[in-house]
N, C-alpha and C positions, 0 to 999 in steps of 0.2 A: 877852708877845707878841713882843717884840724878841728875847728869848732863843730862842724857837721858830724864828723866821726865820733866825737865825744858824745854828742847828743844821741846818736844812734846806739852807741854802746851802752849808754845809760838807759835807753829805753828797753833794752833786752833784759836787763837785770830784774826788773819787777815781774816780768813774765814767768820766770822760773820760780818765783816765790810762791805763787798759789798752787803749783803742782803738788808739792808735798802735803798741802792742806787737804787735797781731795783724797789721798790714800787712806788716812784714818777713817774716812767715811765708809770705805769698802770693808773695813773690819767689823762694822756694826751688824751686817747680815749673818756673821758667824754665830751670833747669839741665838737666833731662831733655830740653827742647825742642832744646837744642844737640846732644844726643846722637843724636837721631833722624836729622838730615841725614847723620851718619856711616854709618848703616845702608845707605842707597841707594848708597853708594860701590861695594860689590861688584856691584850690579845691572848697571852698564854693562859689566862684564867679560864676561858671556856674550854681549853684543850683537855683539862682533867675531866670535863663533862663528857667528852667524846668516848673515852673508854667505857663509861657507863652505858653508852648506846651500843658499844660492841659486845656487852655482856649478853643481850638477848640473842646475838648471832650464834654463840656456842650452844644456846638452848635449841636453836633450829637444827644443829648438827645431829642430835639424836633422832630427828625426823627421818634421815636417810636409813636409819636402822629398820624402819618399817618397809621400805622397798626391798631391803635385803631379805626380810622375811617373806616378801611377796614373790621372790624368785622360786622357792619351792612351790608356791601357790600356782605358778604358771603351768605346772604339770597337771593341775586339776582343772576341770571344766568351769568351776565357779570359784569366786574369790573367797566366799565365806566358808565354803565346805572344807577346803584343805585344813583349816585350823581344827575343824571338828574331826576330819578324817585322820589326822595324825595320831591322836590318842586312840581313835577307833581302830586304825590300822595296826597299831602296836598291840592293843589288847586282843582284838579278834584273831591275832596270829595263833593264839592257843586254841580258841574255839574252831578256827578254820581247819585245824588238824583233826578232822572228824572222819569217821567211816562213811561209806556211801549211804548207808541207811540213815545216818544222822543228818545228811545234807539236804534231803528233801528236794532233789533235783528233778527236772522234767525234760522230756525229749524236745529238742528245738524243731518247730514246724518248718517245712520247706515250701517255697512258692511253687505252685503247679507250673506256672509259665517258665520260671527259671529252670526248673527240672527238665521240662520239655526241650528247652534250648540246649541244655547240657547234653541230653541224650542224642539230639541231632548232631551235635559236634562230635561226640564219640563215634557215631556211625560214619560220619564223613572221614574220620581218621582211620577207620578200619579196625577200631577196638572191638574185641570179642567179649561180650558180657550178656547178662540176663537180669531183668528186673524181678525182684522178689517182694513178697508182702512186708508190710511195716514190721520192724523189730522193736519190741518193748520188753526189756529184761528187768525193768523196775529200777528205782533209785537213780533215774536220769540216764541209764544206759539204754541205747537203742538208736535206730535210724528211721526217720520218717519215711523216706523213699530210698531204700537200699538197692544196690546192685551187687552182683557177684561177677568179679573180673577174672576172665580166663586168659586173655591175651592183651597186653598193654598196647601193642601195635601188631599188624599182620605178621605172623611168624615168630613173634616174641611172646612166649608163654609166661604166665605168672604162676609160680609153684610155691606152695599150694595156692589154689584159687583164693582170691581176696574179696571179702565182703566189705564194701566201702560206700560212701556217698559218691554220687556222680562227680562233683567238683574235684574230689581227690583223684579219681581215675583220670579225669581230664588233665590235671596238672602232671600226673605221672606220664601220660602219653606225650605231652608236649616236651617235657624234660628229656625223655628218651629220644624222641625224634630230632630235636633241635640241638641237643647238647651231648648226651651220652653216646649215641651212635656215631656222630662225627668224631668225637674224641677217641673212641675205641678204634675207629678206622685208621687213626694215626698211631696210637699207642700199642695196638695189638693187631695190626693188619695181617700178620701171619696166622692168626687164629680164626680168621674168617669173621662172619657176622655174629652178632649176639643172638642167641636162641632162647635164653631164659632169664627172667628176673627171679631170683630165689628170695622170697620174702619171709621175714621172721615173725611178723605180727601185723595183722590188719585190725578188723573189728574184734574187740574183746572188752568185756565189762570189767574194768579195774580202775584203780587210781594211778596217778603218775608213777612211773618206775616200779609199778606193782607194789607200792607201799601199802601198809595197813591203814594209814590215815593220810589226809592231805587232799589236794585238788584232784578232781576227776581227770582222767587221761583223755586226750583227743581220740585215742583208739576206741574209747567207749562211746564215741559219738560218730564213728565212721569217718573221721577227718584225717586219719593218719595211716601211714604204712611204713614198715621198717624193711629196708633193703639190705640183705646180708651178703649177696654176691651176684655176679653175672656169669652165665655159662655161654660158651662159644661153640661154634661148629667143630673146632678142633683145639687141642691144647687144654691147659688147665683153666679152671674157673679163676676169675679175679675176685678174691674175697675182700670185703671191707674190713680193714684193720688199721691200727696206727701206722701212718706212713709219712709223718711230717719230715723225717730225715731220710726218706727213701728217695734216692737220686736217680732211680730208674724211670723208664717210660711208664711203668705201671704206677709208680708213686705219683708221677705227673698227671696221669689219667684220673686217679682218685681225687687228687686235690682240685683238678679242673671241674669234675662233675659235682663235687661238693660245693664249690663256690657258685657254680651256675645254678644249682638247685634253688637258690634264693630268688631267682627270676620267676620261678613257677610256684614255689611253696612259701608260705609265710613263716614257717619254722624249719630250720635245717640243723640237726645236731649230728656231728660226725664223731669218729673215734678220738679226735683231739678235744672234744667237749668235756667229757668226764668218764669215769669208769663204767657208768651204766650204758654207754654207747660205744664201747671199744670194738664191738663186733658188727656194727651196722650203721646205716644212715637212718635217722628218724626224720621223716618228712610229713608235715601236716599243713592243712589249709585253714587253721584257726584265724578267724577275722578279728583284728584288733582295731582299736580306735585310731583314726588317722592313717590307716593302712600300714601301721608299724610292722616290721618284720624282724625276726630274731634268727640270725644265722651264725653258727659257730662251728 
């Protein structure tokens, strides 16, 4: 039995011997790991080439400067014209400040069909007017198909009578019927109904703001009327004057009808606009591109 134990114990000794011999073999693959970091060394070399490619990118950045220049061009109908118009607009500013005689303007023709439709609408509203012959005062002043307006609506006189184009009288009638009269019924109900529109200017051959030079006035084309005040059955007139800080019903009335005027007229200038309009509403039906309206 002792001999057998000795033999078995002796057999186990050589088995542990080869185990340490295998471990040094595992250290050999460590050598290739040191070789792999040498491979990425050429990789950083192409990286300096990448910034060279990034250089054309800033060159593309000035390109957006062109769309910025295109923004003002959007206000003009054509893309090439605005660049030509900018210097032209700046320079002709001086020549545009011309007298009527120097501008060589003509009277704008009116469509027979449109005029007939407008006349029918005035009649349906009860407007009192009469048609008169064509007005031609030269230098672009005049009306192709003028009318003389006596009553803006039944029982509401226009004093003095106003010579206008039919579309101007039509806008005035709708403004009075749908805005001014209802507002007055609230703000001045104790004064009764409106009896008169006191106008300060209708057709007249002149430049804007009666200046000696500049653009022709819409009054010279029959497109405009200036309203100075409203008269009532009783009580005082409501005069058009600066009322921005007026906290009374009268102030509210004027601000209301001024704002609503832009629903009917393409231009509304009130006493808050400038010194030239401190005593009246300027109302006109000038047609602008895109239906643009100017109300202040």
